[in-house]
PAFI-117779 format. One record per residue: x, y, z of N, C-alpha, C, O in turn; residue in one letter; residue number from 1. Coordinates in steps of 0.02 Angstrom, whole numbers, m for minus. Example, Ala and Ser with C-alpha at 12.3 -4.5 7.8 and 13.67 -1.06 7.14 Angstrom:
BEGIN
+--------+--------+--------+--------+--------+--------+--------+--------+--------+--------+--------+--------+------+------+
|   n.c1 |   n.c2 |   n.c3 |  ca.c1 |  ca.c2 |  ca.c3 |   c.c1 |   c.c2 |   c.c3 |   o.c1 |   o.c2 |   o.c3 | resn | resi |
+--------+--------+--------+--------+--------+--------+--------+--------+--------+--------+--------+--------+------+------+
|    660 |   m284 |    390 |    615 |   m225 |    390 |    660 |   m165 |    390 |    712 |   m166 |    423 |    A |    1 |
|    642 |   m112 |    354 |    684 |    m53 |    357 |    645 |      2 |    394 |    670 |     57 |    402 |    S |    2 |
+--------+--------+--------+--------+--------+--------+--------+--------+--------+--------+--------+--------+------+------+
This chain:
BEGIN
+--------+--------+--------+--------+--------+--------+--------+--------+--------+--------+--------+--------+------+------+
|   n.c1 |   n.c2 |   n.c3 |  ca.c1 |  ca.c2 |  ca.c3 |   c.c1 |   c.c2 |   c.c3 |   o.c1 |   o.c2 |   o.c3 | resn | resi |
+--------+--------+--------+--------+--------+--------+--------+--------+--------+--------+--------+--------+------+------+
|  m1333 |   2557 |   m709 |  m1332 |   2607 |   m718 |  m1381 |   2643 |   m655 |  m1359 |   2686 |   m617 |    M |    1 |
|  m1456 |   2613 |   m655 |  m1509 |   2647 |   m602 |  m1501 |   2606 |   m525 |  m1538 |   2616 |   m476 |    Q |    2 |
|  m1444 |   2560 |   m528 |  m1404 |   2573 |   m455 |  m1372 |   2650 |   m414 |  m1386 |   2679 |   m362 |    G |    3 |
|  m1307 |   2667 |   m493 |  m1282 |   2734 |   m478 |  m1333 |   2798 |   m481 |  m1316 |   2855 |   m465 |    L |    4 |
|  m1407 |   2776 |   m507 |  m1456 |   2829 |   m490 |  m1464 |   2860 |   m421 |  m1462 |   2915 |   m394 |    I |    5 |
|  m1482 |   2753 |   m394 |  m1522 |   2768 |   m328 |  m1491 |   2777 |   m282 |  m1520 |   2796 |   m232 |    C |    6 |
|  m1379 |   2762 |   m279 |  m1349 |   2788 |   m246 |  m1318 |   2883 |   m257 |  m1319 |   2916 |   m205 |    L |    7 |
|  m1304 |   2902 |   m293 |  m1292 |   2965 |   m312 |  m1380 |   3004 |   m276 |  m1375 |   3048 |   m233 |    L |    8 |
|  m1441 |   2983 |   m296 |  m1489 |   3014 |   m244 |  m1473 |   2990 |   m200 |  m1529 |   2964 |   m201 |    F |    9 |
|  m1448 |   2967 |   m150 |  m1444 |   2930 |    m89 |  m1411 |   2998 |    m86 |  m1447 |   3047 |    m76 |    A |   10 |
|  m1347 |   3006 |    m92 |  m1292 |   3044 |    m42 |  m1312 |   3113 |    m76 |  m1268 |   3148 |    m52 |    I |   11 |
|  m1344 |   3151 |   m111 |  m1356 |   3205 |   m129 |  m1432 |   3233 |    m72 |  m1441 |   3288 |    m46 |    L |   12 |
|  m1471 |   3175 |    m69 |  m1514 |   3190 |    m25 |  m1467 |   3193 |     42 |  m1444 |   3248 |     59 |    N |   13 |
|  m1456 |   3154 |     67 |  m1402 |   3140 |    151 |  m1377 |   3226 |    150 |  m1392 |   3265 |    196 |    F |   14 |
|  m1338 |   3246 |     94 |  m1293 |   3293 |    100 |  m1344 |   3359 |    105 |  m1325 |   3406 |    139 |    S |   15 |
|  m1382 |   3362 |     85 |  m1469 |   3397 |     77 |  m1472 |   3411 |    143 |  m1465 |   3467 |    168 |    I |   16 |
|  m1487 |   3344 |    180 |  m1513 |   3323 |    238 |  m1442 |   3369 |    284 |  m1464 |   3411 |    324 |    C |   17 |
|  m1412 |   3366 |    283 |  m1352 |   3396 |    328 |  m1340 |   3457 |    317 |  m1316 |   3484 |    367 |    V |   18 |
|  m1347 |   3501 |    259 |  m1361 |   3573 |    261 |  m1394 |   3577 |    286 |  m1380 |   3596 |    343 |    R |   19 |
|  m1480 |   3562 |    269 |  m1518 |   3586 |    302 |  m1521 |   3592 |    389 |  m1542 |   3645 |    412 |    G |   20 |
|  m1496 |   3524 |    445 |  m1489 |   3553 |    495 |  m1433 |   3600 |    512 |  m1428 |   3643 |    556 |    W |   21 |
|  m1389 |   3577 |    459 |  m1338 |   3656 |    480 |  m1389 |   3711 |    467 |  m1363 |   3757 |    498 |    Y |   22 |
|  m1425 |   3726 |    449 |  m1441 |   3786 |    413 |  m1468 |   3816 |    481 |  m1447 |   3859 |    519 |    L |   23 |
|  m1536 |   3767 |    480 |  m1602 |   3773 |    537 |  m1563 |   3771 |    622 |  m1573 |   3812 |    667 |    C |   24 |
|  m1523 |   3719 |    624 |  m1479 |   3742 |    681 |  m1413 |   3799 |    692 |  m1376 |   3803 |    740 |    K |   25 |
|  m1414 |   3827 |    649 |  m1371 |   3868 |    685 |  m1375 |   3932 |    638 |  m1331 |   3975 |    645 |    Y |   26 |
|  m1413 |   3939 |    600 |  m1445 |   4012 |    572 |  m1516 |   4023 |    559 |  m1540 |   4049 |    508 |    K |   27 |
|  m1544 |   4002 |    605 |  m1606 |   3994 |    589 |  m1661 |   3975 |    551 |  m1722 |   3970 |    562 |    Q |   28 |
|  m1621 |   3966 |    497 |  m1645 |   3972 |    434 |  m1707 |   3937 |    414 |  m1722 |   3930 |    355 |    G |   29 |
|  m1747 |   3911 |    471 |  m1789 |   3833 |    451 |  m1851 |   3868 |    407 |  m1890 |   3830 |    379 |    A |   30 |
|  m1859 |   3932 |    401 |  m1922 |   3948 |    342 |  m1871 |   3970 |    272 |  m1902 |   3982 |    220 |    F |   31 |
|  m1820 |   3974 |    271 |  m1785 |   4006 |    209 |  m1788 |   3970 |    143 |  m1737 |   3937 |    137 |    T |   32 |
|  m1827 |   3963 |     91 |  m1879 |   3943 |     33 |  m1806 |   3936 |      0 |  m1759 |   3975 |     11 |    R |   33 |
|  m1804 |   3873 |    m49 |  m1763 |   3842 |    m65 |  m1783 |   3840 |   m160 |  m1806 |   3795 |   m197 |    T |   34 |
|  m1773 |   3873 |   m166 |  m1817 |   3871 |   m251 |  m1793 |   3798 |   m299 |  m1827 |   3763 |   m336 |    P |   35 |
|  m1718 |   3793 |   m279 |  m1682 |   3731 |   m301 |  m1689 |   3663 |   m290 |  m1664 |   3626 |   m333 |    W |   36 |
|  m1724 |   3632 |   m234 |  m1746 |   3607 |   m228 |  m1829 |   3585 |   m242 |  m1860 |   3534 |   m228 |    L |   37 |
|  m1842 |   3628 |   m265 |  m1932 |   3616 |   m277 |  m1953 |   3565 |   m290 |  m2000 |   3539 |   m261 |    Y |   38 |
|  m1906 |   3528 |   m358 |  m1914 |   3469 |   m397 |  m1910 |   3420 |   m320 |  m1963 |   3396 |   m301 |    P |   39 |
|  m1857 |   3411 |   m285 |  m1888 |   3380 |   m221 |  m1948 |   3363 |   m195 |  m1977 |   3309 |   m189 |    L |   40 |
|  m1967 |   3441 |   m174 |  m2021 |   3442 |   m127 |  m1995 |   3457 |    m37 |  m2018 |   3440 |     18 |    S |   41 |
|  m1906 |   3519 |    m72 |  m1899 |   3504 |    m24 |  m1913 |   3612 |    m17 |  m1874 |   3647 |    m51 |    I |   42 |
|  m1954 |   3641 |     16 |  m1995 |   3683 |     m4 |  m1954 |   3742 |     47 |  m1950 |   3802 |     32 |    F |   43 |
|  m1921 |   3706 |    119 |  m1902 |   3765 |    145 |  m1843 |   3741 |    190 |  m1859 |   3697 |    230 |    V |   44 |
|  m1798 |   3756 |    190 |  m1724 |   3707 |    232 |  m1768 |   3663 |    289 |  m1762 |   3603 |    280 |    W |   45 |
|  m1813 |   3682 |    347 |  m1818 |   3625 |    372 |  m1836 |   3574 |    327 |  m1800 |   3526 |    313 |    A |   46 |
|  m1900 |   3587 |    303 |  m1912 |   3510 |    244 |  m1841 |   3472 |    223 |  m1826 |   3412 |    218 |    D |   47 |
|  m1823 |   3502 |    218 |  m1727 |   3455 |    198 |  m1699 |   3426 |    238 |  m1672 |   3373 |    222 |    A |   48 |
|  m1694 |   3448 |    303 |  m1675 |   3394 |    347 |  m1726 |   3320 |    355 |  m1701 |   3266 |    341 |    V |   49 |
|  m1801 |   3323 |    380 |  m1841 |   3250 |    329 |  m1844 |   3239 |    294 |  m1856 |   3178 |    295 |    V |   50 |
|  m1842 |   3260 |    240 |  m1867 |   3229 |    176 |  m1784 |   3218 |    157 |  m1777 |   3166 |    124 |    F |   51 |
|  m1743 |   3242 |    165 |  m1675 |   3240 |    133 |  m1669 |   3168 |    178 |  m1657 |   3115 |    148 |    G |   52 |
|  m1674 |   3169 |    218 |  m1653 |   3057 |    267 |  m1721 |   3049 |    241 |  m1703 |   3079 |    190 |    A |   53 |
|  m1769 |   3039 |    232 |  m1807 |   2995 |    189 |  m1796 |   2998 |    129 |  m1766 |   2944 |    125 |    F |   54 |
|  m1796 |   3012 |     89 |  m1772 |   3005 |     44 |  m1705 |   2990 |      3 |  m1702 |   2976 |    m57 |    L |   55 |
|  m1652 |   2996 |     51 |  m1580 |   2982 |     49 |  m1584 |   2905 |     70 |  m1558 |   2861 |     36 |    G |   56 |
|  m1626 |   2890 |    141 |  m1617 |   2826 |    152 |  m1675 |   2782 |    103 |  m1647 |   2733 |     77 |    L |   57 |
|  m1710 |   2784 |     94 |  m1765 |   2753 |     18 |  m1717 |   2723 |    m17 |  m1706 |   2663 |    m20 |    S |   58 |
|  m1679 |   2779 |    m50 |  m1642 |   2743 |   m118 |  m1573 |   2734 |    m83 |  m1531 |   2753 |   m124 |    A |   59 |
|  m1546 |   2715 |    m30 |  m1496 |   2682 |    m26 |  m1520 |   2608 |      2 |  m1490 |   2554 |     m4 |    L |   60 |
|  m1585 |   2621 |     37 |  m1631 |   2538 |     40 |  m1650 |   2536 |    m48 |  m1670 |   2478 |    m52 |    I |   61 |
|  m1654 |   2558 |   m106 |  m1682 |   2522 |   m142 |  m1593 |   2495 |   m175 |  m1574 |   2438 |   m188 |    C |   62 |
|  m1555 |   2555 |   m179 |  m1489 |   2513 |   m203 |  m1455 |   2469 |   m200 |  m1419 |   2441 |   m242 |    F |   63 |
|  m1471 |   2458 |   m122 |  m1439 |   2397 |   m100 |  m1493 |   2359 |   m112 |  m1472 |   2313 |   m148 |    L |   64 |
|  m1555 |   2352 |   m101 |  m1591 |   2292 |   m154 |  m1581 |   2265 |   m210 |  m1576 |   2206 |   m226 |    F |   65 |
|  m1578 |   2321 |   m244 |  m1565 |   2339 |   m322 |  m1646 |   2308 |   m341 |  m1672 |   2256 |   m361 |    S |   66 |
|  m1666 |   2379 |   m321 |  m1740 |   2371 |   m364 |  m1754 |   2462 |   m373 |  m1775 |   2510 |   m340 |    D |   67 |
|  m1738 |   2452 |   m413 |  m1768 |   2549 |   m469 |  m1851 |   2557 |   m446 |  m1873 |   2607 |   m417 |    F |   68 |
|  m1887 |   2502 |   m465 |  m1937 |   2482 |   m488 |  m1981 |   2541 |   m411 |  m2019 |   2590 |   m406 |    I |   69 |
|  m1940 |   2490 |   m361 |  m1972 |   2534 |   m282 |  m1946 |   2593 |   m281 |  m1986 |   2638 |   m269 |    L |   70 |
|  m1906 |   2604 |   m286 |  m1881 |   2660 |   m317 |  m1915 |   2745 |   m323 |  m1915 |   2803 |   m303 |    F |   71 |
|  m1942 |   2689 |   m371 |  m2014 |   2746 |   m415 |  m2077 |   2745 |   m410 |  m2122 |   2778 |   m438 |    L |   72 |
|  m2076 |   2697 |   m365 |  m2118 |   2700 |   m343 |  m2136 |   2754 |   m251 |  m2182 |   2794 |   m240 |    L |   73 |
|  m2073 |   2728 |   m199 |  m2086 |   2747 |   m143 |  m2090 |   2861 |   m176 |  m2118 |   2907 |   m145 |    I |   74 |
|  m2038 |   2866 |   m266 |  m2054 |   2915 |   m241 |  m2123 |   2943 |   m287 |  m2128 |   3000 |   m309 |    L |   75 |
|  m2163 |   2903 |   m293 |  m2210 |   2935 |   m315 |  m2263 |   2941 |   m271 |  m2297 |   2989 |   m254 |    S |   76 |
|  m2265 |   2875 |   m252 |  m2309 |   2897 |   m172 |  m2307 |   2935 |   m123 |  m2357 |   2955 |    m94 |    L |   77 |
|  m2227 |   2958 |   m101 |  m2216 |   3007 |   m100 |  m2239 |   3065 |    m89 |  m2264 |   3092 |    m39 |    F |   78 |
|  m2221 |   3091 |   m166 |  m2270 |   3153 |   m194 |  m2335 |   3144 |   m204 |  m2360 |   3200 |   m196 |    W |   79 |
|  m2383 |   3100 |   m218 |  m2440 |   3107 |   m205 |  m2472 |   3112 |   m139 |  m2532 |   3120 |   m127 |    L |   80 |
|  m2425 |   3106 |    m97 |  m2443 |   3115 |      2 |  m2429 |   3199 |      9 |  m2466 |   3245 |     26 |    V |   81 |
|  m2390 |   3198 |     m2 |  m2365 |   3253 |     m8 |  m2378 |   3312 |    m56 |  m2371 |   3371 |    m38 |    R |   82 |
|  m2393 |   3299 |   m107 |  m2451 |   3370 |   m153 |  m2544 |   3352 |   m118 |  m2590 |   3389 |   m104 |    S |   83 |
|  m2539 |   3309 |   m117 |  m2610 |   3309 |    m60 |  m2612 |   3367 |    m11 |  m2654 |   3412 |    m13 |    I |   84 |
|  m2532 |   3358 |     60 |  m2517 |   3421 |     83 |  m2533 |   3472 |     93 |  m2566 |   3502 |    135 |    G |   85 |
|  m2487 |   3487 |     19 |  m2498 |   3558 |    m30 |  m2550 |   3585 |    m27 |  m2562 |   3641 |     m5 |    E |   86 |
|  m2606 |   3527 |    m62 |  m2633 |   3539 |    m88 |  m2701 |   3600 |    m18 |  m2722 |   3657 |    m30 |    T |   87 |
|  m2714 |   3557 |     48 |  m2734 |   3563 |     98 |  m2679 |   3634 |    124 |  m2708 |   3688 |    125 |    I |   88 |
|  m2622 |   3637 |    140 |  m2600 |   3702 |    143 |  m2640 |   3775 |     97 |  m2681 |   3819 |    109 |    Y |   89 |
|  m2596 |   3752 |     40 |  m2643 |   3814 |     11 |  m2719 |   3822 |      6 |  m2734 |   3881 |     m5 |    W |   90 |
|  m2767 |   3784 |     10 |  m2848 |   3791 |     18 |  m2838 |   3814 |     87 |  m2890 |   3843 |    104 |    F |   91 |
|  m2780 |   3814 |    152 |  m2809 |   3843 |    197 |  m2761 |   3938 |    208 |  m2765 |   3990 |    240 |    C |   92 |
|  m2728 |   3908 |    163 |  m2676 |   3988 |    176 |  m2755 |   4042 |    108 |  m2773 |   4101 |    105 |    E |   93 |
|  m2773 |   3990 |     78 |  m2832 |   4064 |     42 |  m2868 |   4069 |     82 |  m2913 |   4107 |     64 |    Q |   94 |
|  m2876 |   4047 |    138 |  m2947 |   4065 |    171 |  m2922 |   4084 |    251 |  m2964 |   4076 |    296 |    F |   95 |
|  m2842 |   4115 |    272 |  m2843 |   4138 |    317 |  m2842 |   4220 |    334 |  m2839 |   4269 |    297 |    A |   96 |
|  m2844 |   4215 |    377 |  m2816 |   4317 |    400 |  m2758 |   4297 |    398 |  m2732 |   4278 |    346 |    T |   97 |
|  m2731 |   4299 |    448 |  m2654 |   4296 |    415 |  m2608 |   4252 |    401 |  m2593 |   4204 |    438 |    N |   98 |
|  m2579 |   4267 |    338 |  m2534 |   4232 |    305 |  m2462 |   4230 |    326 |  m2424 |   4276 |    342 |    H |   99 |
|  m2451 |   4156 |    323 |  m2381 |   4131 |    307 |  m2347 |   4157 |    254 |  m2295 |   4191 |    257 |    K |  100 |
|  m2387 |   4135 |    188 |  m2358 |   4175 |    133 |  m2382 |   4238 |     93 |  m2415 |   4227 |     43 |    N |  101 |
|  m2368 |   4302 |    109 |  m2402 |   4360 |     88 |  m2382 |   4351 |      6 |  m2332 |   4335 |    m26 |    P |  102 |
|  m2443 |   4369 |     m7 |  m2446 |   4372 |   m104 |  m2393 |   4384 |   m140 |  m2374 |   4347 |   m185 |    V |  103 |
|  m2356 |   4454 |   m119 |  m2295 |   4480 |   m134 |  m2217 |   4455 |   m121 |  m2162 |   4465 |   m147 |    D |  104 |
|  m2245 |   4413 |    m63 |  m2192 |   4354 |    m85 |  m2183 |   4273 |   m135 |  m2144 |   4225 |   m139 |    T |  105 |
|  m2243 |   4297 |   m166 |  m2214 |   4215 |   m199 |  m2203 |   4220 |   m266 |  m2223 |   4271 |   m294 |    L |  106 |
|  m2176 |   4177 |   m296 |  m2179 |   4189 |   m373 |  m2211 |   4169 |   m384 |  m2235 |   4126 |   m346 |    P |  107 |
|  m2241 |   4185 |   m451 |  m2283 |   4202 |   m504 |  m2337 |   4248 |   m481 |  m2389 |   4253 |   m514 |    F |  108 |
|  m2328 |   4281 |   m428 |  m2360 |   4354 |   m409 |  m2383 |   4408 |   m443 |  m2435 |   4439 |   m433 |    Q |  109 |
|  m2333 |   4419 |   m493 |  m2337 |   4495 |   m562 |  m2386 |   4440 |   m610 |  m2422 |   4462 |   m655 |    N |  110 |
|  m2383 |   4372 |   m596 |  m2434 |   4351 |   m686 |  m2511 |   4331 |   m641 |  m2565 |   4355 |   m657 |    V |  111 |
|  m2504 |   4287 |   m589 |  m2596 |   4305 |   m551 |  m2566 |   4333 |   m490 |  m2519 |   4317 |   m453 |    F |  112 |
|  m2616 |   4389 |   m491 |  m2613 |   4457 |   m453 |  m2655 |   4435 |   m403 |  m2703 |   4401 |   m421 |    H |  113 |
|  m2647 |   4448 |   m337 |  m2669 |   4470 |   m269 |  m2684 |   4393 |   m248 |  m2649 |   4343 |   m252 |    G |  114 |
|  m2743 |   4402 |   m227 |  m2762 |   4324 |   m194 |  m2753 |   4265 |   m235 |  m2741 |   4210 |   m212 |    E |  115 |
|  m2758 |   4276 |   m294 |  m2779 |   4207 |   m329 |  m2695 |   4188 |   m334 |  m2695 |   4142 |   m375 |    A |  116 |
|  m2645 |   4196 |   m319 |  m2599 |   4147 |   m336 |  m2592 |   4111 |   m290 |  m2543 |   4074 |   m290 |    I |  117 |
|  m2647 |   4108 |   m222 |  m2639 |   4026 |   m166 |  m2670 |   3985 |   m188 |  m2659 |   3925 |   m177 |    W |  118 |
|  m2743 |   4021 |   m248 |  m2790 |   3948 |   m291 |  m2737 |   3929 |   m332 |  m2723 |   3870 |   m338 |    F |  119 |
|  m2708 |   3973 |   m360 |  m2655 |   3949 |   m418 |  m2624 |   3888 |   m375 |  m2651 |   3833 |   m387 |    V |  120 |
|  m2579 |   3887 |   m332 |  m2533 |   3850 |   m301 |  m2586 |   3775 |   m261 |  m2577 |   3715 |   m255 |    F |  121 |
|  m2627 |   3810 |   m247 |  m2694 |   3715 |   m254 |  m2703 |   3687 |   m273 |  m2711 |   3629 |   m254 |    Q |  122 |
|  m2710 |   3722 |   m354 |  m2734 |   3681 |   m406 |  m2673 |   3669 |   m445 |  m2690 |   3621 |   m479 |    I |  123 |
|  m2625 |   3679 |   m457 |  m2579 |   3670 |   m481 |  m2526 |   3600 |   m409 |  m2473 |   3575 |   m428 |    F |  124 |
|  m2545 |   3588 |   m361 |  m2541 |   3535 |   m304 |  m2581 |   3484 |   m332 |  m2561 |   3431 |   m356 |    M |  125 |
|  m2670 |   3512 |   m327 |  m2709 |   3470 |   m332 |  m2680 |   3418 |   m422 |  m2675 |   3357 |   m424 |    Q |  126 |
|  m2667 |   3466 |   m482 |  m2633 |   3410 |   m531 |  m2581 |   3372 |   m529 |  m2561 |   3333 |   m572 |    C |  127 |
|  m2562 |   3385 |   m482 |  m2463 |   3370 |   m459 |  m2489 |   3284 |   m432 |  m2463 |   3233 |   m454 |    V |  128 |
|  m2548 |   3286 |   m376 |  m2596 |   3249 |   m357 |  m2612 |   3189 |   m425 |  m2563 |   3157 |   m441 |    T |  129 |
|  m2661 |   3178 |   m454 |  m2681 |   3159 |   m501 |  m2614 |   3136 |   m531 |  m2586 |   3084 |   m515 |    V |  130 |
|  m2594 |   3170 |   m567 |  m2532 |   3134 |   m613 |  m2474 |   3075 |   m562 |  m2448 |   3026 |   m588 |    V |  131 |
|  m2463 |   3094 |   m488 |  m2425 |   3043 |   m462 |  m2491 |   2990 |   m433 |  m2483 |   2931 |   m449 |    T |  132 |
|  m2544 |   3003 |   m399 |  m2596 |   2934 |   m409 |  m2591 |   2892 |   m475 |  m2581 |   2831 |   m469 |    A |  133 |
|  m2595 |   2912 |   m525 |  m2552 |   2886 |   m597 |  m2502 |   2840 |   m564 |  m2498 |   2791 |   m526 |    I |  134 |
|  m2469 |   2881 |   m597 |  m2404 |   2821 |   m595 |  m2406 |   2786 |   m520 |  m2387 |   2728 |   m515 |    T |  135 |
|  m2424 |   2813 |   m477 |  m2410 |   2770 |   m424 |  m2434 |   2691 |   m432 |  m2404 |   2639 |   m420 |    T |  136 |
|  m2495 |   2701 |   m456 |  m2541 |   2646 |   m471 |  m2488 |   2600 |   m513 |  m2454 |   2559 |   m483 |    V |  137 |
|  m2484 |   2613 |   m598 |  m2457 |   2614 |   m625 |  m2375 |   2565 |   m594 |  m2354 |   2508 |   m603 |    Y |  138 |
|  m2356 |   2614 |   m562 |  m2274 |   2571 |   m518 |  m2287 |   2515 |   m487 |  m2261 |   2460 |   m490 |    L |  139 |
|  m2346 |   2546 |   m444 |  m2378 |   2462 |   m390 |  m2381 |   2397 |   m455 |  m2358 |   2340 |   m456 |    F |  140 |
|  m2406 |   2423 |   m486 |  m2443 |   2349 |   m537 |  m2344 |   2337 |   m583 |  m2322 |   2282 |   m596 |    S |  141 |
|  m2310 |   2395 |   m595 |  m2257 |   2339 |   m614 |  m2217 |   2290 |   m553 |  m2203 |   2230 |   m552 |    L |  142 |
|  m2210 |   2338 |   m512 |  m2183 |   2286 |   m431 |  m2188 |   2233 |   m385 |  m2153 |   2203 |   m344 |    W |  143 |
|  m2285 |   2236 |   m423 |  m2300 |   2180 |   m400 |  m2265 |   2115 |   m447 |  m2276 |   2056 |   m431 |    L |  144 |
+--------+--------+--------+--------+--------+--------+--------+--------+--------+--------+--------+--------+------+------+
């Protein structure tokens, strides 16, 4: 069953990579948001090209080696690094003068009004960093 999960995850991510490649190359959709892919840390189609390939290849290798703990460890470590990057991204957005993400275009802006939304995204990613740091250490100890 674990091998099947890795294989299906690989197929899913390779498919997402191909779709992202098409939309970026032929539809100029690199910065188009992809909310249904947020759980994979794919926020725009340009992310899909790189992360789809990376996650697909990682899952395929774990499938070939029948190592589900390594699969989970890679996902956790990926999210750890990604969440640190996103924390920095939203910190910079908070203090930028030319905003890449205007307040009125962001989800939850009706709850966290004005510039508070950038701060909320930043601290949410800090929470993800803490959780994934713990799971990475735990999974690494299991994998050894």
